[in-house]
C-alpha positions as CSV (number, residue, x, y, z in Angstrom):
1,X,-17.7,4.6,41.5
2,X,-14.3,3.7,43.5
3,X,-15.9,1.0,45.0
4,X,-17.3,-0.3,41.5
5,X,-13.6,-0.9,40.3
6,X,-12.4,-1.6,43.9
7,X,-14.5,-4.7,44.5
8,X,-15.0,-7.6,42.0
9,X,-17.6,-6.6,40.0
10,X,-15.3,-4.6,37.7
11,X,-13.4,-7.6,36.6
12,X,-16.5,-9.3,36.1
13,X,-18.4,-6.6,34.0
14,X,-15.1,-6.5,32.1
15,X,-14.6,-10.4,32.1
16,X,-18.6,-10.6,30.9
17,X,-18.1,-7.7,28.0
18,X,-15.4,-10.2,26.6
19,X,-12.1,-8.8,28.0
20,X,-9.3,-11.0,27.4
21,X,-6.7,-9.8,29.7
22,X,-6.2,-9.1,33.5
23,X,-6.0,-5.2,34.0
24,X,-2.3,-4.4,35.0
25,X,-1.6,-2.0,38.1
26,X,1.7,-1.5,37.2
27,X,0.9,0.5,34.0
28,X,0.1,3.9,33.5
29,X,-2.9,5.3,32.8
30,X,-4.1,8.7,31.1
31,X,-7.2,10.0,31.0
32,X,-9.1,13.5,31.5
33,X,-12.8,15.3,32.0
34,X,-14.6,16.6,29.1
35,X,-11.5,18.6,27.0
36,X,-9.2,16.7,29.2
37,X,-9.5,14.0,26.7
38,X,-8.6,15.9,24.8
39,X,-5.8,16.7,25.5
40,X,-4.7,13.2,26.5
41,X,-5.3,11.8,23.2
42,X,-3.4,14.5,21.8
43,X,-0.5,13.2,23.8
44,X,-1.0,9.8,22.1
45,X,-1.3,10.4,19.1
46,X,2.5,13.0,19.0
47,X,4.1,10.1,21.5
48,X,2.5,7.1,21.0
49,X,1.3,4.9,23.8
50,X,4.6,5.3,25.6
51,X,4.5,3.6,28.2
52,X,0.6,3.8,29.1
53,X,-1.7,0.6,29.5
54,X,-5.3,2.1,28.9
55,X,-7.1,5.6,28.8
56,X,-10.0,6.5,31.4
57,X,-12.5,9.0,29.3
58,X,-14.8,10.6,31.6
59,X,-17.3,12.3,29.7
60,X,-15.2,13.1,26.6
61,X,-15.3,16.2,24.2
62,X,-13.4,16.8,21.4
63,X,-11.9,20.2,21.5
64,X,-12.8,23.3,23.4
65,X,-15.5,25.0,22.0
66,X,-19.1,24.7,21.5
67,X,-19.8,27.2,19.8
68,X,-17.6,26.4,16.7
69,X,-15.3,28.6,16.1
70,X,-12.4,27.0,16.6
71,X,-11.6,23.4,14.7
72,X,-9.4,21.5,17.6
73,X,-10.6,18.1,17.2
74,X,-8.4,15.4,17.9
75,X,-10.6,12.6,16.4
76,X,-10.4,11.3,12.6
77,X,-14.5,12.3,11.2
78,X,-13.7,8.7,9.6
79,X,-11.0,6.1,10.5
80,X,-9.7,4.8,13.9
81,X,-7.0,6.3,15.9
82,X,-3.9,5.1,15.6
83,X,-4.2,3.6,19.9
84,X,-5.0,0.2,20.9
85,X,-4.5,0.4,24.6
86,X,-7.6,-0.5,26.1
87,X,-10.2,2.2,27.5
88,X,-12.8,2.4,29.1
89,X,-15.6,5.2,28.8
90,X,-17.8,6.4,30.9
91,X,-20.5,9.1,29.9
92,X,-23.5,10.7,31.6
93,X,-26.9,10.3,30.0
94,X,-27.8,13.7,30.2
95,X,-23.9,14.9,29.0
96,X,-25.4,16.8,25.5
97,X,-27.9,19.0,27.5
98,X,-27.5,22.5,27.6
99,X,-28.2,24.9,30.6
100,X,-30.1,28.0,29.8
101,X,-29.1,30.0,26.8
102,X,-25.7,28.9,26.8
103,X,-24.2,25.5,24.8
104,X,-24.0,22.3,26.1
105,X,-20.8,21.5,27.4
106,X,-20.7,18.1,25.8
107,X,-22.5,18.7,21.9
108,X,-23.3,15.5,20.7
109,X,-21.1,16.2,18.1
110,X,-17.7,16.4,19.7
111,X,-18.7,14.1,22.7
112,X,-18.9,9.8,23.6
113,X,-20.1,8.3,20.3
114,X,-17.2,10.6,18.5
115,X,-14.6,8.5,20.5
116,X,-15.8,5.0,21.0
117,X,-16.2,4.5,16.9
118,X,-12.7,6.2,16.6
119,X,-11.1,4.3,19.6
120,X,-9.2,0.9,17.7
121,X,-8.5,-1.1,20.8
122,X,-10.7,-2.8,23.3
123,X,-13.4,-0.6,24.7
124,X,-15.8,-0.3,27.4
125,X,-18.4,1.9,28.1
126,X,-20.3,2.9,31.2
127,X,-23.5,4.8,30.7
128,X,-24.6,6.6,33.9
129,X,-28.5,7.2,33.9
130,X,-29.8,10.7,35.3
131,X,-26.0,12.1,35.4
132,X,-24.8,15.5,33.3
133,X,-21.5,16.2,31.6
134,X,-20.1,18.0,35.2
135,X,-21.9,15.7,37.4
């Protein structure tokens, strides 16, 4: 992933996807992995964008309870988030897979698509084929 971002392939792919602005390395970027995205987006909701120029979401999960006991959700079930800054969402095609008798760490109802459709700003999604939630 680092090589993909550092060489010109990443910018070329963004331009081919219709990006009209050049990313700035001077703006701060916020992001997280799994439920860490929930924390990052809650911060954006509470303090608006507040100097952040982009979001990177790695296998995002909204909430921290795959058992469904608590209802601590930051993305709206319908409608959009207030943030309009660009986002890069990186997911694994196996994100929702269960491990033995445990629930998935990234249940479909709480993961990638929920963030993708709630995002109001430009969002670019990259799915790593064959990769799971932790890998």
